[in-house]
C-alpha positions, 0 to 999 in steps of 0.5 A, a space after each residue: 500500500 502506497 503511503 499518502 503524502 502528508 504536508 510535512 512530506 511535501 515540504 521535505 520533498 521541496 527541500 530535495 528538489 522534487 515536487 508532486 503531480 497527478 496524471 489527471 484531475 481524476 487520477 488517484 495518487 501522486 507521483 514525485 517529479 524531478 526534471 532533468 532540466 529545471 526552469 527558474 526565473 532569475 529575480 534580477 533578470 525578469 524581462 519586462 517588455 515595452 508593451 508589458 510595461 505599458 500594461 502594468 502602468 495602465 492600471 485598472 486592476 488590483 493585485 492581492 496576496 493570499 486573498 483567495 488561495 482556493 480560487 487561484 488553485 481552481 483557476 489553475 486547474 480550469 483547463 482541458 488537461 491538468 495535473 491538479 487533482 483532489 489530493 493536490 488541492 488538499 495538500 496545498 490548501 494545508 500548506 497555505 494554512 501552515 503559512 508555506 503556500 501563497 497566492 497572488 491574484 489579479 482582479 478587475 472589477 472584482 473578478 479574478 482574471 489571473 493568478 499564481 500560487 506556490 510554496 515558500 521555503 527559506 529564501 526559495 519560492 516554488 511557483 506551482 502554477 498560474 492562469 490567465 483569463 484575459 490578455 497579459 494577465 499572467 505576465 502582469 501577475 508574474 511581474 508583481 510576483 518578482 517585485 514582491 519576492 525581491 522585496 521579501 529577500 528571496 533569491 530563487 524562483 523555481 518554475 519547475 519546467 522551462 517553457 517558451 512563455 517563461 523564456 520570453 520573460 527571462 526564464 532559464 533552464 538549468 541542469 539538475 546539479 546546478 539547480 540543486 546548488 542554488 536550492 541548497 543556498 536558497 534554503 539557508 536563511 529566511 524571506 518574507 512573502 508579505 514583507 513588513 510595510 510592503 506597498 508596491 506601486 505600478 511604477 516600481 513594478 513596471 520599472 523593475 525597481 527593487 524598492 517597494 515603492 509607495 502607494 497601494 497594490 490597488 491601482 486604477 
């Protein structure tokens, strides 16, 4: 009989560089995954194009941290094929209650139009999944996420698999051994997903400034 994964086992897996996935939304059970090539988003190398910079500065949206973690997971799972099954929902909801899993949400007129969720350990953030319900929403959310992680003292943002979309934003692929070295360093020390007095502005995020900036996260 296969032993079910507990939240504590899940956190231990992240420290070893592995993460769980299901074969489908209806699948029973999970499998541990460790890609040969690991995708990361360098915190000092996130690429903000001119068009994305204009989108960020235009406003008309709000960015909220940990406002509705479950809704972000549901948004990520709302696609024809997904690896997010009932066990994944339960595990990451538990990690959220424990303070290890976080979400960043983009809303327009109160409607959730994009988001990302992941796990924070030490100074590493493991971005699990993201979704977009309008053009550029996922890129905008990632720009705000990178700004938040820099402000909070994170040094590593793991994206699991390299993809063309992430590569266009500055993502790179690392061999397993190179990722493990970065992970070991990132697990030393602490970082904060919600830094004290953190109030980012559109201008700070659009310019890629490492400073928190002034103004509220609701922009419009």
